[in-house]
C-alpha positions in Angstrom: -4.5 45.3 7.4 -3.8 44.5 3.1 -6.3 45.6 0.5 -7.0 42.9 -2.1 -7.5 44.8 -5.4 -10.1 43.2 -7.5 -10.1 43.8 -11.6 -13.0 46.0 -13.3 -15.2 43.7 -15.3 -16.7 45.8 -18.4 -20.3 45.7 -18.0 -20.2 44.4 -21.2 -18.9 40.8 -20.3 -22.4 40.6 -18.1 -24.6 41.5 -20.2 -27.4 38.9 -20.7 -27.4 39.5 -24.8 -23.1 38.5 -24.4 -23.6 35.7 -22.4 -26.1 34.1 -24.7 -23.2 34.5 -27.4 -21.2 33.4 -25.5 -22.6 30.3 -24.7 -23.3 29.7 -29.0 -19.9 30.3 -29.9 -18.7 27.9 -27.1 -21.5 25.4 -28.3 -20.6 26.0 -31.8 -16.6 25.5 -31.4 -17.4 22.1 -29.6 -15.7 24.0 -26.6 -12.3 23.6 -28.6 -9.7 26.4 -28.5 -9.9 27.0 -32.8 -5.9 28.3 -32.1 -4.9 25.3 -31.1 -6.7 23.0 -33.5 -5.5 25.3 -36.2 -2.3 23.8 -35.1 -4.0 20.3 -35.4 -4.0 20.3 -31.3 -7.6 19.5 -29.3 -7.5 22.0 -26.4 -10.2 22.7 -24.1 -11.6 26.6 -24.2 -13.4 28.5 -21.6 -13.0 31.8 -23.4 -14.2 33.5 -26.2 -12.4 36.1 -28.0 -12.9 38.8 -30.0 -10.9 38.3 -33.5 -11.3 42.2 -34.3 -11.1 44.1 -31.1 -14.2 44.9 -29.7 -12.9 48.5 -28.6 -11.8 48.9 -32.3 -15.2 47.9 -33.8 -18.2 48.2 -31.5 -20.1 46.8 -33.9 -18.9 43.5 -34.3 -18.7 42.9 -30.3 -21.8 39.9 -30.9 -21.0 39.3 -34.5 -20.2 35.5 -34.0 -18.0 35.8 -37.3 -16.1 37.7 -35.5 -15.9 35.1 -32.2 -13.8 32.3 -31.5 -13.7 29.9 -28.4 -10.4 30.1 -27.4 -7.9 28.6 -24.5 -6.2 30.9 -21.6 -2.5 29.8 -22.9 -3.8 31.4 -26.1 -5.5 34.3 -25.2 -3.0 35.8 -23.1 -1.0 35.0 -26.2 -3.0 37.5 -28.2 -3.3 39.8 -25.2 -0.1 40.3 -23.5 -0.9 43.8 -22.5 -3.0 42.2 -20.0 -0.3 40.4 -18.1 -0.2 36.8 -19.6 1.5 37.2 -22.5 4.9 36.6 -21.1 4.6 33.4 -19.2 5.1 30.2 -20.3 2.6 27.5 -20.4 3.1 25.2 -17.7 0.5 22.6 -18.9 1.4 20.2 -21.7 -0.1 20.0 -24.6 -1.9 16.7 -25.3 -3.0 15.3 -29.3 -5.5 13.0 -29.0 -6.4 11.1 -31.5 -10.2 11.1 -33.0 -11.4 8.4 -35.5 -15.2 9.2 -36.6 -17.1 5.9 -37.0 -20.6 5.5 -39.1 -22.5 3.0 -37.9 -23.6 -0.1 -40.3 -27.5 0.3 -40.9 -27.5 -3.2 -41.8 -25.9 -4.8 -39.3 -28.6 -7.6 -38.5 
């Protein structure tokens, strides 16, 4: 019988403080990858990334100025040591045009 090894999850990422902070950052960034957004592409984000590494800067672990929403592809590029950075992203990025308009209050 083969054994299946699970990744060991750092308890920090299960803490209430982190989960609240993570939810705030995703909402703040509108669930959009900030790395892709800098390249003018809209990509959904589901990961919150520490800009300065949490292990190197533990005092910034919950500092929202040190956190950004990021897509899995960009996160893997940020962390090639975790095995995902060398893979080519199979998904194609979609460009989306966004039109912002304000309703005329005097339309009657």
